[in-house]
C-alpha positions in Angstrom: -10.9 -7.3 -5.2 -12.0 -3.4 -4.3 -11.1 -2.8 -0.2 -14.5 -1.6 2.2 -14.6 2.1 0.8 -14.7 1.2 -3.0 -16.9 -1.6 -2.0 -19.3 1.0 -0.5 -19.0 3.4 -3.2 -20.0 0.4 -5.7 -23.1 -0.5 -3.7 -24.8 2.8 -3.2 -24.1 3.6 -6.6 -26.2 0.2 -7.3 -28.9 1.7 -5.2 -28.0 0.2 -1.8 -28.2 2.5 1.0 -24.9 0.9 3.1 -22.4 2.3 5.2 -18.2 1.3 5.4 -19.1 -0.1 8.7 -21.8 -2.8 7.8 -19.8 -3.6 3.9 -16.3 -4.0 6.2 -18.0 -6.3 8.5 -19.7 -8.3 6.0 -16.5 -8.6 4.0 -14.7 -10.1 7.0 -17.5 -12.7 7.7 -17.0 -13.5 3.9 -13.7 -14.1 4.2 -12.9 -10.7 1.6 -10.4 -8.4 1.7 -8.6 -6.0 -0.8 -6.0 -7.2 -3.1 -2.9 -4.4 -3.2 0.6 -4.7 -3.6 3.3 -6.2 -1.0 6.3 -4.6 0.8 9.7 -4.2 -1.0 8.3 -4.0 -4.9 11.5 -1.1 -5.1 14.0 -3.2 -3.9 17.1 -3.5 -5.6 17.7 -7.0 -8.0 20.6 -9.6 -7.0 22.8 -8.0 -9.8 22.5 -4.0 -9.5 25.8 -2.5 -8.6 26.5 -0.4 -5.2 28.4 3.1 -5.6 29.8 4.7 -2.7 29.0 8.0 -1.9 31.9 10.5 -2.6 31.0 13.5 -0.8 31.6 15.0 2.4 31.1 12.5 5.1 31.5 14.7 7.8 34.6 13.6 9.7 36.7 15.7 7.7 37.4 19.1 9.1 37.0 22.5 7.2 40.1 24.5 7.1 
């Protein structure tokens, strides 16, 4: 499903002179919404190993 921006562009290409506000309002009235990825798609799996950080931690003093 398209969002209101792509839907507006598509309708204008088809010959309908319509602006984004009207398309957005119609989509809300018809119960249409854009499909897009949800959050946390790059979360690590349960079996992924966590590696410790061996760099400077900021605690040691430099002599």
